[in-house]
C-alpha positions in Angstrom: -87.3 -35.3 -83.8 -89.0 -37.8 -86.1 -91.4 -40.7 -85.4 -89.9 -44.1 -85.9 -91.4 -47.6 -85.2 -89.7 -49.5 -82.4 -89.5 -53.3 -82.3 -93.1 -53.6 -81.1 -94.3 -51.3 -83.9 -95.0 -48.5 -81.6 -94.1 -45.0 -82.9 -91.5 -43.2 -80.8 -89.8 -39.9 -81.2 -86.1 -40.2 -82.1 -83.5 -37.7 -83.4 -81.8 -38.1 -86.8 -78.7 -39.5 -85.0 -80.7 -42.0 -82.9 -82.4 -43.3 -86.1 -79.0 -43.6 -87.8 -77.7 -45.7 -84.9 -80.8 -48.0 -84.8 -80.7 -48.5 -88.6 -76.9 -49.2 -88.4 -77.3 -51.7 -85.6 -80.2 -53.5 -87.5 -78.4 -53.5 -90.9 -80.9 -51.2 -92.5 -78.5 -48.5 -93.8 -77.4 -48.2 -97.4 -73.8 -48.6 -98.5 -72.6 -45.1 -97.9 -74.2 -44.7 -94.5 -73.0 -48.2 -93.4 -69.4 -47.3 -94.3 -69.8 -43.9 -92.6 -71.0 -45.6 -89.4 -68.1 -48.0 -89.6 -65.6 -45.2 -90.2 -67.0 -43.2 -87.3 -66.9 -46.2 -85.0 -63.2 -46.9 -85.8 -62.0 -43.3 -86.1 -59.4 -41.9 -83.8 -60.3 -38.6 -82.1 -58.6 -36.4 -84.8 -60.4 -38.1 -87.7 -63.7 -38.3 -85.8 -63.5 -34.5 -85.4 -63.1 -34.2 -89.2 -66.2 -36.4 -89.7 -68.1 -34.3 -87.2 -67.7 -31.2 -89.4 -69.8 -32.8 -92.1 -72.1 -35.0 -90.0 -72.4 -33.4 -86.5 -75.6 -35.1 -85.3 -74.6 -38.5 -86.6 -71.1 -38.3 -84.9 -72.7 -37.1 -81.7 -75.0 -40.1 -81.8 -72.1 -42.4 -82.4 -70.2 -40.9 -79.4 -73.3 -41.4 -77.3 -73.5 -45.0 -78.5 -69.9 -45.9 -77.9 -69.1 -43.8 -74.8 -72.5 -42.8 -73.4 -75.9 -44.1 -72.6 -77.6 -44.2 -76.0 -77.9 -48.0 -75.9 -79.8 -47.8 -72.6 -82.0 -45.0 -73.9 -82.9 -46.8 -77.1 -83.6 -50.0 -75.1 -86.0 -48.1 -72.9 -87.8 -46.9 -76.0 -88.4 -50.5 -77.1 -85.5 -51.4 -79.4 -83.5 -54.6 -79.1 -80.0 -53.7 -80.2 
């Protein structure tokens, strides 16, 4: 867990994957990470599994974002996404 400022400037605890998703949604990632997020978002299950070998926490966060409740959890922590 790392401290990260939400939209109000309050520091909240987020995982590496949660920070990755927030930064992706707000256009704050660099070129490689932006392309990685886009690839994960569009990957079929087979290719997502391959990406998960190299980036397990980031892929899990993307799964939570696209298929789970990560959007709601981040909204509850003060992020507008």
